N, C-alpha and C positions, 0 to 999 in steps of 0.2 A: 544205056547204062551210064551212071556217073560213078567214077571211082573216087574214093576219099583221098583228097590230095595231101592232107596233113593229119597223121594219126593223133596229134594233140588236139585237134578240133578247132573250131573258131574261138577267137579270144574272148568274145562277149558271152560268157557262160555264168556270170554272177546272177544270183536271185536277189531281188530287192527285199524279199521277206520269204520265210518258209511257206511252202504251199501246203494247205491242209490235205491230209490223205483222203482218198476216196473211200466211201463206205460200201458195204456189200450190195446195197440196193442200187448204187450207181452202176455196178457191173452187171446187174441182171439184164439179160437180153431183152430187147424190145423190138417191135415190128419196124423194119426198115424197108422202104420201097423206092424203086427207081425205074420208071417205065414199067415194063412187064416183069421185072425181077423183084421178087419179094424175099426178104430174109425174115423168117418166122421163128420166134423163140421155140426151141425144141420142146415137143410135148409127146405124150404117149400116142396121140393120133397120127404122128408121123412115122410110126414104126414100119408099117407094111409098105408105104410108099418109098421110104428110104431103102428097105430091103430089096425092092425091085430095082431101084435106081443103081444100087451098088453091087449088083450080082456079077457083072463082068470082071474076070480076074485081072485084066490089064489095067483097071483103075488103080489097083493096089501095088503095082510093080515096085514103086519107089517108097512106099509108105512103111512105117515101122510095123503096122499090123494090117492084116487083110480082113476087113470086116464084111465078110460074105459067107454064104452057106451056113454051116454049123456055128461059125464064130460071130455071126451078125448080132444075135440077141445079147450076147455078153458085151459087145461093143456098144450097142444101143443103151442097155441098162447102165453101163458105166458112164456114158455120155450124159444121160439124163440125171444120174446121181451127181456128177460134177456140176451140172447146171443148177440143180436144186440146192446144192450145198453152197453155191456162190463161188466156187473155186475157179470156174470157167464160165464164159458167156458163149452159149452154143446155139447155133441157128440151123434150121433146115432151109434150103434154098428152093423156092418155087418159081417156075416160069409161068406166069398167069395165062390162062386160056389155052395152054399147049396140051398135046396128047403124047403118049409114049410111056416108058417105064415109070411107074409111080403115078400115072395120070389118074385124075379123079373127075373127069368131065369138065364142066365149066370152071371148077376150082383151079385147075391147072396141074401141070406135071411137077413132081419133086425132082429137081435136077441134081441134088447133092447136099453137102453140108459143109459148114465152116465154123470157126470159133475164135475167141480171144483165149489165149492160154498163157502160162508163165506170167501171170498178172502180178504186178507190184504196185499196191495202192500207195505206199509211201513215196515211191519214186515216179508215180504216174506213168507207168510203162506197161505195155502188153505186147504179146506176140500175136500176129494173125497167122493161123496155121490149122493143121489137121483138115485141110481143105481138099475135097474131092468132088468130082462131077461125073455123071454118066458121059461116056465118050461122045455121044451125039452133041454135047455142048462144048467140047474141046475146040479152042481156037475161035470161038464166037464172042457174043456180047456178054454172056453170063459172067465170066470171070472179071473183066474190067468193071462191070457194073457193081458186082458184089464187093470188089476191093474198094471201089470209090465209096460205097456206103460205109464200109468198115473204117476206112481212113477218115472220112468226114465225121462220122459219129465219134471216133476216138479223139481226134484233135479239136473238133469244133463244139462238141456237146459235152464230152467228158473232160476236156482240157488236158489231155495227155501231153507229156513232154517228148515221148519217144514211142515208136512202134517198130516192131521187128518182124522179119520174115526169114525163114530158113528152108533150105532144100538140099537134097542129095547132090553131091558134086558130080555124080554120073547123070543126073536128070537135067540135061541141057534144055529141054523144052520148058521146064519149070523155071529155070534160071532166066531164060529169055523173056518169059512172061512177066516175071518179077521186075526185071530191068526195064521193061517197056512201061511199067507203071511210073518210073522215075525214081525208084529206090536206089540207094547208094550201096554198092557192093563193098563190104567192110573187111572181108577176109574169109579164111577157111579154118574151121575147127577140125583138126586132123584126128582121125581115129575116134570120132565123136560118139558113135553108136555101134552096137553089135546087131546086125540085121540078117535075116534069111536071104539067100540068093534066090532071085526069081528070074525066070526066062522072059523072053520078049512078050510072051502071051500073058505073063503075070503069075505063072504057076511056080510054086516053090520047088527047088531042086534037091532039098535036103542038106545043102551046104550053108555055111554062115560066112559073113564077111564083116570087115571093119569099114563103116561108112565115114567118109569125110563129108562134113556139112558146110555149105556155103552160107555165110551170114550176110543178110541185107538189112538196112535200117532206114527209117524216116525220122528225122527230127521235125519239130514244128516248122522250121525254116525250109527244110526239104519239101514238106507238104505244100507250103505256100508257093514254092517254085514249081512243083510238079502238077499242081491241081489243074491249071489252065490247059496243059497239054492233054491230060486225061479227059477233061471235059470235051475238048475238041475231038478226041478219038471217039468218045461215046456219041457225040453229035453225028459223026460220020457213020456210025452204026444205027442211027435213027433213034437215039435215046438222049433226051434233053436233061442234063444233070440238074438243072435248076428246079426240076420237078421232084427231086428227092424229098422224102418225108420220113418222119418216124412217129409212130403212134403207140401209146401204151407203155 
């Protein structure tokens, strides 16, 4: 983890000329692949695979909503609507050739979902978030590969200036994973959200709490600094980052 040394930021922040805002088509999710990890633009065909992948309650312990059981379809329809309206870029994450929850034979298992949200076309900024995985993929290669794809796509293809990641101050596992990417921890948004209290198994207790949110960020310079380390980490996991691609 790298802490921001000076809240005023680096001195060289002037723009030679205004950057044109990105259009709605620029934000439309496209296929992103890296080794066995595929980020597929969310479509109706992903409904049942994601329903199966997200059924375990512990997935949702720290999330604002628990998209499982009777709540899944409302979450899926909302996500699809956000994507179709161009307000968010939403992906289903598939692990090619794998079996398990959401598996469909040779096509591979759906491991979870992620997205760009809080998009600012004028400022060329987006948050990477609302990310979740089936627990069988926690701590493995799927998260670093997916984050690599999203960061590289944002900075190198869309020309973004900044990308953000946020997580619950109580979710130390998520904070460690974000820091390991090379993101800069920028501070804590106190009493940022009203959320249901969930136990260790992810089940709601009927109580509510005020969530403090930890903010992390990448500038373009941060990404250039962190990219090599993330690529080396992926190589140790058997994934060559140079094989990343996007199509469509």
